N, C-alpha and C positions, 0 to 999 in steps of 0.2 A: 295701617301706617306704612306698609311695605309698598303697598300700592301708588300712595302717595308719594312716596321717596323714588320710585321707578319713573312716574309721572315727572316730578323736579328734575332727575338726573336728565331726562330726556330735553327738557326745556333749555337748560342751562347747558347744555352740550357737555356734560359732566361723567367723569369716571368715578366710582366708589371704590376705595382700597380698604379690605381689612387684614389685618395680621391675623395670623395663625391663635394667638392669646385672646381675641376678640371675643364678647359674648356671643354665643350661637347663633341668636336671632341677627347680628351684625353680619356675621359671615354669610347667613343666609340669603341676606339682600344684597350683598357686595358683588361687584363686578369680577373682582379679582380678589382671593386669599391666597397667604403665602407670607415669607420671611420679609422683612423691611426693604432690603436693598433690592431682592427679587421685583418686588412690587413696584418699585420708583422706578427702576430700570424699564419695565413693561409699560408704565404709564408714560413715560417720557416717548414711547414709540408711537403712542395713540394720537390721533387727531383733536382728543379731549382738549377742551378750553379751559376745562376747571377740574381739579383733583380735590376729591375730599379722601382725607386718608383717616382713617378707624384706626388708631394707634397711640402712641405717645410722642413727644413733642420732637424729639430727635429724629424720628422717622418723616415727619411732614417738613422739617428741615431738609433731610436728603432730597425728598421729591423736590424740593425748592432747588436745591443745588442742581438738579439733571434736568429741571422743565423751567429755566428762569422766565419763559415766555407764557406760563402757564399760571394761573392763580390756583393756591395750595391752601386748603381749607383743615383745618384739626378742630372738630366739632366741639371739644373740650379743652380748653388751652392750659387748664390746670392738669392736664393728664400728664404727668413726666415721667422720668427714669431716674431712681435712685443712684444708680452706679452713672448714669451719664453726668448726673451733677456732683461727682466724686471728683471731677477733673475741671482744670480752669488751663486757658494758654498760658496764663500768668505762672501759675503752677508748675506746668510742663516745662516752661523756660528755665525756671529756679532748677528744677531738676536735673536738666541738661547741663546747665553749669555746675552742677556737684559730680555728674558723670562723665561728663565730658563729650566731644563729639560723638554721636553714633545715630544709626538711623532709628527712626521713630514708626513702629508700625501701630496703628490706632485701630483698635474695633469699631463697627459702624455705631455701635451702641455709643456714642459721643457727641458733645456738640458738635456744631460746624465750625466753631471757632478754633476748637481742638483739632479737628481734621485738617484744617488750613494750614497749621503749622507742623505736620505730620510729614513723615515720607511718603507714608503709603497707608491704606485702609485694609482691612481684611474682615471676614466674616468667620463664624464659627466653622463654616464648613471648608472654607478656603485658606484658614490660617497657616496652614503647614507649607502649602504652596507658595505663600506670600513669603513666609519667614526664609525658604530654602531658595527664593529669587535673589534675596539680598546679598551683594558681595561684600559680606562685612563679618567677624567672627563675634562682635557683640551687637546686640539691638536691645531696645528699650521698648517695651509692649505694654500698650495702656487701652482702656482703664481697667481690665478685668483681670486679678491675679490669676483667679482658677484657670482662663484661658490661656494665660501665660505660661503657667507652670504645666498644663497640659502640652503645649508646645513645645515647652523645653525638655520633656520628656521622650519627644519624638524627633530631635535634632541634636548635633553635637555643637550648635552655636550657643553661646552664653546669652541668655535672655534674662534681662533686669525685668521685673514687674512691678508695676503700678501696683498699690495697695487698693484700689477698688474692687468691687464685687455687687453681683445680683443679690439683694438680699433672700430673694425665694429661693433662687439654688442654693446658695450658700449654705442655708440653714439644714438641708435636708440632712438627714441623720443617716449612720449605718443601722441603726435601730430600726430605724421606718424600714429601710430597704429589705432588711432580714424578718419583718413582720409582713412585708407585700409577698417577698418570694413564699413563705410559710404559707400564706393565704393562697398565694397562686403558683405552686411549685412546677408548673407545666409551662409559665410563661417567662420568656425572653426578657431580660431587664435592658432598656435603653436606657442612656444617661444623655443628659445635654454636658458640652465641654464648660458651662458655666458652674457646675458642680464642684464639690471639692475633690481634689486628689482620691482620697478615701472612698469617696463614692464612686467616681470612674473605675477605681481597681475592681469594684463589685459588679462592674456593668458587662453585659454580654457585647454589647455595642455603645459606643462613645458617637452621638451624631447630632447634626443641628436639628431644628423643627423640619425644615424640608428634608434633611436627610433622614428622619424618624418615617416619614410618609413614604418616602421611595423605598426604604427597607421593608415597611410592614408591607407593601404592595408585591415586592419581589420574594419576600421570605415564604419558606415552606412552612415555618411555624405557625400557630393557629392563635396563639393568644400571647400577651404582650404586657408589661409592666411599663408604666409611660414615667420616665425622671425628668419631667419639665412642666412647666406651667400647664394647669388644668385646661386651658383652653383649647390645647391642641387635642384633646380626647375627641371633640367634635368633628375636627378636619380627618383625624385617624379613620374615625368610624363611617363618616361618610365615602372615605376613599376604599375603606375596605369592610364593607358593610357583613362581610360572612366572618369576619375574624373579631376577637375580643380583646378590648384595652381595659388596663386598670390603671388608675392614677396610684404613683408610689406612695404618695400622702395626701391628706385631704387639707394640708398646710400648702400646697403648692399653687396659690391662689395669690396673682398681683392684683391689688386694689386699683392701680393705676390704669391696668388693661382693663379693667372693667368698668370704668366711668362712663364711657359713652354708650347712651342708648338710643331707641329709636327716634325719639321726640328731638335729641339734640343733633342728629342727621338733618332731619325735616327743618330745623330751625336755622342750622349753617345753611343749607340750601335756600331757605327763603330768603334770610337776611345778609347772607355773605360774611357772618360774623366768624370769627375764628383765624383769620388771615395768618399765614406764616410765609414770611418772606426773607431770605437770607442776603445781606448788604452785599454787594455786587465785590466790596474790597475783600469780602470773605470767601465770598461763592467761588472766585475764579481760582484761587489757592486750595480751597477744599475739593473743586471737581478734578484738579490734577492728583489729588491723593486718591480719590475715589477712581479716576479713569486708569490710574496705574495697576489698581488692584484688579479692574476689570479685564486688563489686558491681560496679566499673569492669569488670572484663571480662565480666561479663553472665551 
């Protein structure tokens, strides 16, 4: 199947992107692996005519925002993100009427329609730089309350948090972390900022997915407890084959991130099923929010 995928990609002048949380066989056949924004930016810079995004719906939308001239396919259109579903543009507009005018920083894990009415986007890696770039004492951050609270702990600005969350990261408990540390006493605990504050307080390092890979590559430590979705274990082990990685909990598995299989990729390439296209009226405004963030991040 992997040979078939590589042949079809060449015939279609396509590029295959895989998020760090995807199944290992998807990561191994992909042209590029990484976090969602990183992948979309890199794909926009290639001469590929077709982008096959193995991830979830908002990621394919981001690729469409950055590459309107390319066809973007999501092999499973039912691969969604519960956190992205926790906010709508209508609900955001209503919230601003209550809070009053203020900048809106929206996590990239959100619908394109919400990005379109936000001031600027952010990632888990650059959230602090984005917050500090804004000349405003108060900010509304959407849709991840845990990321917002993490940012609030690092700045003097007042941050209002939208009550959304990633169910996978949000359910990680201190008891699970304690058990993992007991099993692996020499390991460094890396936690994703989508986790709750009590988990981040226990972490040796708070990092995005790509940040965890970079940290593991440069660290003198030999073993790590990984506090994010289990799919990152494969990417970490490939990047650092001489180091040991342990999942913080067996429950850190996102079913949406595991929906796409090799057969889905083949079907999508053969039939061009699963196209994701952000309407131009939404795309242009969403692009401005994404561009502002990219400018801040350098």
